[in-house]
N, C-alpha and C positions, 0 to 999 in steps of 0.2 A: 163491233158491237152495235146493235140496232137500238134505237131509242124511240120512245113514244112521247108525244106532247100531250099534256093533260089539259084539262079545261082551263080557260083563262080566268083569272081572278082580277078584280078591279078593287083597289083600295087606295083611298086618298088621291084619286085622279090618275093613278098609274096602273098600267096593266102588267100583270105578273104571270108568267107561264111556269108551270111545274114540269120538270123533266124527270121521267121515270126510266131508270135503267133496267133493261130486260136482257138477261143472259141468253146467249145463243144455244148452249148445250142443255139437254134435258136434265141431267143430274145437277147442274148448277142452278137450274130453275127450281128443282125440288128443294135443294138446300136453302135457297133464298126464301122459299115459301115457309120452310120449317123454322129457320133461324131468324129471318127478317132481312132487311136490306144489308148488303155488304158495305163495310166501311173502308175508307181509304186512308192513306197516310195523313192527310191534312185534317181529318175529322177530329173533333175534340174528345170524343169518348174512345177509350182504348178498345182494341179488339180482344174479345174474350178467347183465351186459348186454354186448352186442356193441359193439365200438368203432365210432365214427362214421367213416364213410368219406366223404372229400370227393371232389369231381370232380377228375380229373387236371389240369384247366386251372387250378385254384385254387392249386396248389403254387408257391411262390416269390413270391407276390404281396407278402408282407410285406417280403421282401428288396428287391424293386423299389421299393416305396414308401419304404423307408428310404434307398435310394440316391438317389432323387429329392430327398427332403427334405434329406439331407446336402449335396448339390450346392448347393442354395439357401442353406443355412446358411453353407457355406464361401465362397460368392460374396459374401454380405452381410458376412461378417467381413473378407474381403480388401478390400472397398470401404471399410469403416470404418477399417481400418489404414492404407490409402493416404491417406485424408482427414486422419487424425491426423498422419501423417508430413509432409504438406504444411503443415499448421498449425504444426508444431514448427519446420520450416525457416523459415517466415514469421516466427515469433517471434524466431528467431536473427538474421535479417536486420534486422528492425526494431530489435532491441536493439543490434546492431552500429552501426547508423546513429546511435542515441542516444548511445552511448559515444564515437563519433568526433566528433559535434557538441559534446559536453561538452569534449573535449580542444581542439577548434578555438576554442571560445568563450573559453577561458582563455588563448589566445595561443600555443598550441603550433604548431610548424611542420607543413606539410602531410604530410611523411613520417611524423612522429610520430602524426598523426591517422590516417593510413592504416594504420599498424602496429597501433594500438590497436583499430581497427575490424576488421581482419583476424583478430586473436586471437579475437574474439567470433564473427565470421561463419563461420569454418571454411574448409576447403579449397575452392578453386575460386571464391572470391568476388572481386569487384573493387570498389574504393573510388574515388569521385570527390569531390574537395573543390573547392567554388567559393566565392570571396569576392567580394562586391560591395556597395559602399556601407555598410560596417560590419556586414553580415549574412554569415553563413557557412551554406552548404548542404552537407550530407554525404549522398551517395547510395551505397548498398551494393546490389550485384546479385549474385545467386548462382543458377546454373542448377540445375534439379532433376536428381537422379541417377536412373538406371534407365531405364525404358521411357517416360518422360514426354516424350521428344523434345526439342524446342527451347524448352521453357517456362523462363522465368527469373522469379524472385521479386525484388522490389525494395523496399528500405526507404529512406525519405527523412526527414531531420530538419533543421530550420533553427533558427538562434539568432542573437542579436545579440552581436557581439564585445564583450568587456569590455576596456577599455584603462584602465590606471591608471599613474600615475607616482609614484615614490617621491621625495619632495623633502625636503630638510632632514634632519637627524638629531638625535639627542639631544645 
């Protein structure tokens, strides 16, 4: 790059020379004349740059990508919630069968067994008590609520009846 020395200036007893940068290529000279002097990295004022213009077809792509991702996330979350709900109903039904079998083993009447099991199983449950050869089987069934159609969960518990007799007294 060639440079030109400007006229000397004297101020306060010191001589100062101004260096003017002159670009070599004609297009660069035209740009410098239109825009002004080129600035370098060490200059204090920032270089003005034009904003980046994207193609019109690129607009809204982030929104579409977010919508697709959110649909997948919501679908996965709803599946997880449904599976957890079915698992909780299954635990309730199994626990109700266990409570009913415990009541039946101790010699309670079938109506008392069914009442104890229904308290644990919740609304819509049915309880069946079967006694055979000293064994008690309690079966609790409960249909799933909502859009699950005709699905029914079942809990079953068996136990040996305990019989005792109180004889004699103090």
